[in-house]
C-alpha positions in Angstrom: 31.1 -53.4 30.3 30.1 -52.2 33.7 28.7 -55.1 35.7 26.3 -52.9 37.6 24.8 -51.4 34.4 24.4 -54.9 32.9 22.8 -56.1 36.2 20.4 -53.2 36.1 19.4 -54.0 32.5 18.7 -57.7 33.4 16.8 -56.6 36.6 14.5 -54.2 34.8 13.8 -56.9 32.1 13.0 -59.4 34.8 10.6 -57.0 36.5 8.9 -56.3 33.3 8.5 -60.0 32.4 7.2 -60.7 35.9 4.7 -57.9 35.6 3.4 -59.4 32.3 3.3 -62.9 33.8 1.3 -61.6 36.9 -1.1 -59.8 34.6 -1.7 -63.0 32.7 -2.0 -65.0 35.9 -4.6 -62.6 37.2 -6.6 -62.7 34.0 -7.3 -66.4 34.0 -8.9 -68.6 36.7 -6.9 -71.8 36.3 -3.1 -71.8 36.8 -2.7 -74.5 34.2 -4.5 -72.3 31.6 -2.2 -69.4 32.6 0.8 -71.6 32.1 -0.4 -72.6 28.6 -0.9 -68.9 27.6 2.7 -67.9 28.6 4.3 -68.9 25.3 1.7 -66.7 23.5 3.3 -63.7 25.4 6.9 -64.6 25.4 7.7 -66.2 22.1 6.7 -63.1 20.1 9.2 -61.1 22.2 12.0 -63.3 20.9 10.8 -62.7 17.3 10.3 -59.0 17.6 13.4 -58.2 19.7 15.7 -59.0 16.8 17.3 -62.2 18.1 16.5 -64.4 15.3 14.9 -62.2 12.7 16.1 -58.7 11.9 13.4 -56.1 12.2 13.6 -55.3 8.4 12.4 -58.8 7.6 9.2 -58.4 9.7 6.3 -57.2 7.5 5.8 -53.5 7.8 2.2 -53.8 9.1 3.5 -55.9 12.0 6.7 -54.1 12.8 5.0 -51.8 15.4 4.8 -54.8 17.8 8.5 -54.6 18.6 7.8 -51.5 20.7 5.4 -53.4 22.9 8.1 -56.0 23.9 10.3 -55.2 26.9 13.0 -57.6 25.5 13.6 -55.3 22.6 14.6 -52.4 24.9 16.8 -54.7 27.0 18.6 -56.1 24.0 19.3 -52.7 22.6 20.6 -51.4 25.9 22.9 -54.4 26.4 24.2 -54.1 22.8 24.9 -50.4 23.3 26.7 -51.0 26.6 28.8 -53.8 25.1 29.7 -52.5 21.7 29.4 -48.6 21.8 33.1 -48.1 22.8 34.2 -50.5 20.0 32.0 -48.7 17.5 33.4 -45.3 18.3 37.0 -46.5 18.0 38.4 -45.7 14.6 41.2 -48.2 14.9 39.1 -51.1 13.6 38.6 -51.3 9.9 36.0 -52.5 9.0 34.1 -51.6 12.1 31.9 -54.6 12.8 30.7 -53.2 16.1 29.2 -50.1 14.4 27.6 -52.3 11.8 26.0 -54.5 14.5 24.6 -51.4 16.3 23.1 -50.1 13.0 21.7 -53.5 12.1 20.0 -53.8 15.5 18.5 -50.3 15.3 20.2 -49.3 18.6 20.7 -45.7 17.4 17.0 -45.3 16.5 16.3 -43.2 19.6 18.7 -41.8 22.2 19.9 -44.4 24.6 18.2 -42.9 27.6 14.9 -43.4 25.8 15.2 -47.2 26.2 15.0 -47.0 30.0 
């Protein structure tokens, strides 16, 4: 995987997370209270990004929240950058890379749409 591409993914994710943290910090008066509210913003990102729970296991009425989480887009970009070449290679049988990309919904929209 291209290091610069991976670095750009991580940088954009860090800027998005920082923006959300600054928004939360500006909305509360006490820094301790802001620190206590951070898990309310960042833990759902881990759940909806597909790290621990596949999106198919999330109830359908709650599945829309994955599109609000910046981590979802960063994970899909990183998975595409890492496993796309392997998925397109027909030498592997069975093709686990392609299965991983399908299970992670990476091909749901064109890859430039995640940026």
